[in-house]
C-alpha positions as CSV (number, residue, x, y, z in Angstrom):
1,M,3.8,-1.4,7.9
2,K,5.7,-4.6,8.1
3,V,3.9,-7.5,6.5
4,K,4.4,-11.0,7.7
5,S,6.1,-13.3,5.1
6,G,3.7,-15.7,3.4
7,S,0.6,-13.6,4.1
8,F,-1.7,-12.4,1.4
9,L,-0.9,-8.8,2.1
10,E,2.7,-9.5,1.1
11,V,1.5,-9.2,-2.6
12,F,1.6,-5.4,-2.1
13,N,5.3,-5.6,-1.8
14,Y,5.4,-7.1,-5.3
15,K,2.7,-4.8,-7.0
16,D,5.1,-3.9,-9.8
17,L,5.7,-7.6,-10.6
18,L,2.0,-8.2,-10.4
19,N,1.4,-5.5,-13.0
20,Q,4.0,-7.1,-15.2
21,L,2.5,-10.5,-14.9
22,V,-1.0,-9.2,-15.8
23,S,0.3,-7.2,-18.7
24,R,2.3,-10.3,-19.9
25,D,-0.8,-12.5,-19.8
26,I,-2.9,-10.1,-21.8
27,K,-0.2,-9.6,-24.4
28,L,0.5,-13.3,-24.7
29,K,-3.2,-14.1,-25.3
30,Y,-3.2,-11.9,-28.5
31,R,0.4,-12.3,-29.6
32,R,0.7,-12.8,-33.4
33,S,-3.0,-12.2,-33.7
34,F,-3.9,-9.9,-36.6
35,L,-6.9,-8.3,-34.8
36,G,-5.3,-8.4,-31.4
37,Y,-7.4,-6.9,-28.6
38,V,-10.4,-6.7,-31.0
39,W,-10.9,-10.3,-30.3
40,S,-11.9,-9.4,-26.7
41,I,-15.0,-8.1,-28.3
42,L,-15.4,-10.4,-31.4
43,N,-14.9,-13.6,-29.6
44,P,-17.8,-13.3,-27.1
45,L,-19.9,-11.6,-29.7
46,L,-19.5,-14.6,-32.1
47,I,-20.2,-17.2,-29.3
48,M,-23.3,-15.2,-28.2
49,I,-24.6,-15.2,-31.8
50,V,-24.3,-18.9,-32.1
51,M,-26.0,-19.5,-28.8
52,V,-28.8,-17.0,-29.7
53,I,-29.5,-18.9,-32.9
54,V,-29.5,-22.2,-31.0
55,F,-31.7,-21.2,-28.0
56,S,-33.8,-18.3,-29.3
57,K,-36.5,-20.6,-30.7
58,M,-37.0,-22.2,-27.3
59,F,-36.7,-19.2,-25.0
60,N,-37.0,-16.0,-27.1
61,R,-40.8,-15.7,-26.5
62,S,-40.6,-16.1,-22.8
63,I,-37.6,-13.8,-22.3
64,P,-37.8,-10.2,-23.7
65,H,-34.6,-9.0,-25.3
66,F,-33.2,-12.6,-25.1
67,P,-29.7,-11.7,-26.5
68,V,-29.1,-9.3,-23.6
69,Y,-30.3,-11.8,-21.1
70,L,-28.1,-14.5,-22.5
71,F,-25.0,-12.2,-22.8
72,A,-25.4,-11.0,-19.3
73,G,-25.2,-14.5,-17.9
74,R,-22.5,-15.6,-20.3
75,I,-20.1,-12.7,-19.3
76,L,-20.2,-13.6,-15.6
77,Y,-19.9,-17.2,-16.3
78,E,-16.9,-16.9,-18.7
79,F,-15.2,-14.6,-16.2
80,V,-15.4,-16.7,-13.1
81,I,-14.8,-20.0,-14.8
82,G,-12.1,-18.8,-17.0
83,A,-10.3,-16.9,-14.3
84,C,-10.4,-19.9,-11.9
85,G,-9.3,-22.2,-14.6
86,K,-6.2,-20.1,-15.4
87,A,-5.5,-19.7,-11.7
88,L,-5.7,-23.5,-11.2
89,G,-2.4,-24.2,-13.0
90,S,-0.6,-20.9,-12.0
91,I,1.7,-22.4,-9.4
92,T,2.8,-25.5,-11.3
93,D,3.3,-23.4,-14.5
94,N,5.7,-21.1,-12.7
95,S,7.7,-23.9,-10.9
96,S,11.0,-22.8,-12.4
97,L,10.7,-19.3,-11.1
98,L,9.6,-20.4,-7.7
99,K,12.6,-22.7,-7.4
100,K,15.0,-19.9,-8.2
101,T,13.8,-16.9,-6.1
102,Y,11.4,-16.0,-3.4
103,V,8.2,-14.0,-4.3
104,S,4.8,-14.1,-2.8
105,K,3.2,-17.3,-4.2
106,F,-0.2,-15.5,-4.1
107,M,1.0,-13.4,-7.0
108,F,0.6,-16.1,-9.6
109,P,-3.1,-17.0,-9.2
110,L,-3.9,-13.3,-8.5
111,A,-2.3,-12.2,-11.8
112,K,-4.3,-14.8,-13.8
113,I,-7.5,-13.7,-12.2
114,T,-6.8,-10.0,-12.6
115,S,-5.9,-10.5,-16.3
116,S,-9.1,-12.3,-16.8
117,L,-11.0,-9.5,-15.2
118,V,-9.4,-7.0,-17.6
119,D,-10.3,-9.3,-20.5
120,C,-13.8,-9.5,-19.2
121,L,-14.1,-5.7,-19.1
122,F,-13.0,-5.5,-22.7
123,S,-15.9,-7.8,-23.6
124,L,-18.4,-5.4,-22.2
125,G,-17.8,-3.6,-25.5
126,A,-19.5,-6.5,-27.2
127,F,-22.3,-6.3,-24.7
128,L,-22.8,-2.7,-25.6
129,I,-23.0,-3.6,-29.3
130,V,-25.6,-6.3,-28.5
131,I,-27.8,-3.7,-26.6
132,I,-27.6,-1.3,-29.5
133,F,-28.1,-3.8,-32.2
134,T,-31.2,-5.4,-30.5
135,R,-32.5,-1.9,-29.6
136,S,-32.7,-2.9,-25.9
137,P,-33.2,-0.1,-23.5
138,F,-30.4,1.5,-21.6
139,Y,-30.8,1.8,-17.8
140,W,-29.1,4.1,-15.4
141,T,-28.6,1.0,-13.2
142,M,-26.0,-0.2,-15.7
143,L,-23.6,2.2,-14.0
144,L,-23.6,-0.1,-11.0
145,F,-21.8,-2.9,-12.9
146,P,-18.4,-2.4,-11.0
147,F,-20.4,-3.2,-7.8
148,I,-21.3,-6.7,-9.2
149,F,-17.9,-7.4,-10.8
150,L,-16.1,-6.5,-7.5
151,Q,-18.1,-9.3,-5.8
152,A,-17.4,-11.8,-8.6
153,Y,-13.7,-10.8,-8.6
154,I,-13.3,-11.4,-4.8
155,F,-15.1,-14.7,-5.2
156,A,-12.9,-15.8,-8.1
157,C,-9.8,-14.9,-6.2
158,G,-10.8,-17.0,-3.2
159,L,-11.8,-20.0,-5.5
160,G,-8.7,-19.5,-7.6
161,F,-6.4,-19.6,-4.6
162,F,-8.1,-22.8,-3.4
163,L,-7.8,-24.5,-6.7
164,A,-4.2,-23.5,-7.3
165,Q,-3.0,-25.0,-4.0
166,L,-5.0,-28.1,-4.5
167,H,-3.6,-28.6,-8.1
168,V,-0.1,-28.7,-6.7
169,F,-0.8,-31.8,-4.7
170,F,-3.5,-33.4,-6.8
171,R,-3.0,-32.9,-10.5
172,D,-6.3,-34.5,-11.4
173,T,-8.0,-31.3,-10.1
174,R,-7.9,-29.9,-13.6
175,Y,-10.0,-32.7,-15.1
176,I,-12.5,-32.6,-12.2
177,W,-12.8,-28.9,-12.6
178,N,-13.7,-29.2,-16.2
179,A,-16.5,-31.6,-15.4
180,V,-17.7,-29.3,-12.6
181,T,-17.8,-26.2,-14.7
182,T,-20.0,-28.0,-17.3
183,A,-22.5,-29.0,-14.7
184,W,-22.3,-25.5,-13.1
185,M,-23.1,-23.8,-16.4
186,Y,-26.4,-25.8,-16.7
187,C,-27.2,-25.1,-13.1
188,S,-26.8,-21.3,-13.6
189,A,-29.8,-20.5,-15.8
190,I,-27.5,-18.8,-18.4
191,F,-29.6,-19.6,-21.5
192,Y,-33.0,-20.5,-20.0
193,P,-35.4,-18.8,-17.6
194,I,-35.0,-19.9,-14.0
195,D,-38.8,-20.2,-13.7
196,M,-38.6,-23.3,-15.8
197,L,-37.0,-25.2,-12.9
198,P,-39.1,-26.9,-10.2
199,D,-39.5,-24.9,-6.9
200,W,-37.1,-27.0,-4.9
201,L,-34.4,-26.6,-7.6
202,K,-35.1,-23.0,-8.1
203,L,-34.6,-22.5,-4.4
204,L,-31.2,-24.2,-4.5
205,V,-30.0,-22.2,-7.5
206,N,-31.2,-18.8,-6.1
207,Y,-29.6,-19.2,-2.7
208,F,-26.8,-21.8,-3.0
209,N,-25.2,-21.2,-6.4
210,P,-22.8,-18.2,-5.9
211,L,-22.3,-17.9,-9.7
212,Y,-26.1,-17.4,-10.3
213,V,-26.1,-14.9,-7.5
214,Y,-23.8,-12.6,-9.5
215,I,-25.5,-13.4,-12.8
216,K,-28.8,-12.5,-11.2
217,Q,-27.5,-9.1,-10.0
218,F,-26.0,-8.3,-13.4
219,R,-29.3,-9.1,-15.2
220,C,-31.2,-7.0,-12.7
221,I,-29.2,-3.8,-13.6
222,A,-28.5,-4.5,-17.3
223,H,-31.5,-6.5,-18.5
224,Q,-34.4,-5.4,-16.2
225,G,-33.2,-2.0,-15.1
226,V,-33.9,-2.6,-11.4
227,M,-31.8,-2.8,-8.2
228,P,-31.1,-6.2,-7.1
229,D,-32.8,-7.1,-3.9
230,L,-30.9,-6.9,-0.6
231,T,-31.0,-10.6,0.0
232,T,-29.2,-11.3,-3.3
233,I,-26.6,-8.5,-2.7
234,G,-26.0,-9.9,0.8
235,L,-25.5,-13.4,-0.6
236,G,-23.1,-12.0,-3.1
237,F,-20.9,-10.4,-0.6
238,L,-21.2,-13.4,1.8
239,Y,-20.1,-15.9,-0.8
240,A,-17.3,-13.6,-2.0
241,F,-15.7,-13.1,1.4
242,F,-16.4,-16.7,2.6
243,F,-14.6,-18.2,-0.5
244,F,-11.8,-15.5,-0.3
245,G,-11.2,-16.3,3.3
246,L,-11.2,-20.1,2.7
247,G,-9.0,-19.8,-0.4
248,V,-6.4,-17.5,1.4
249,L,-6.4,-19.8,4.5
250,C,-5.8,-23.0,2.5
251,F,-3.2,-21.5,0.3
252,K,-1.3,-19.9,3.2
253,K,-1.4,-23.2,5.1
254,N,0.1,-25.2,2.3
255,Q,2.3,-22.8,0.3
256,D,5.5,-23.9,2.1
257,K,5.0,-27.4,0.8
258,F,4.7,-26.3,-2.9
259,I,8.4,-26.5,-3.6
260,L,8.3,-30.3,-2.7
261,Y,5.7,-31.1,-5.3
262,I,6.2,-28.7,-8.3
């Protein structure tokens, strides 16, 4: 099947290059590191320990198995925010290559987001250690985690494409993004129970915060051992495909102008 030049589907013509870019990003992250890929487990584990020490006195009594609750939220937050942050500068960072040869420009943010997903999946090893160490129960619903991560991945791709093309024309995007992600973290009930919020704010977080929609689903299957409700699942896919469509549309519309600004 012939794929139109500049469309997202063109990335399938460069799947070998995509694999190389993903592999390169993962290897570069741990290059010259003594422990190497072990840091994919140790790093989130150490951060979680610090956060548990800081917040356990405030929320441990109201949230059973608080470390699992905290880690479940932290994993999704770190993946989405980290993936989009890397995708943001993916076009400008590869300006020399884009000036020399033609490849699908979608490749670069997609590679950053995919490598972040691989790194996130490694960190699930740390999540498993936390469950075992805290003697939290294992649930069969945990097997559904790919279902939630697929939604988050599609969402991150869409938002990453949008940020990548925006950063080409407006370099202050990086600094605005850093401020937005800080506020986003505090609005996603990562380290506190959402019931602490007033009803009007709880409504906004539950239905209008895509990141919390994915965190909520993951906590349902990993912390509570129940299936997420259909409304939350529907919202997860709705936000994923809406932002993916928006990101692809904006990226495709502006990609021919990239060469003039990078």
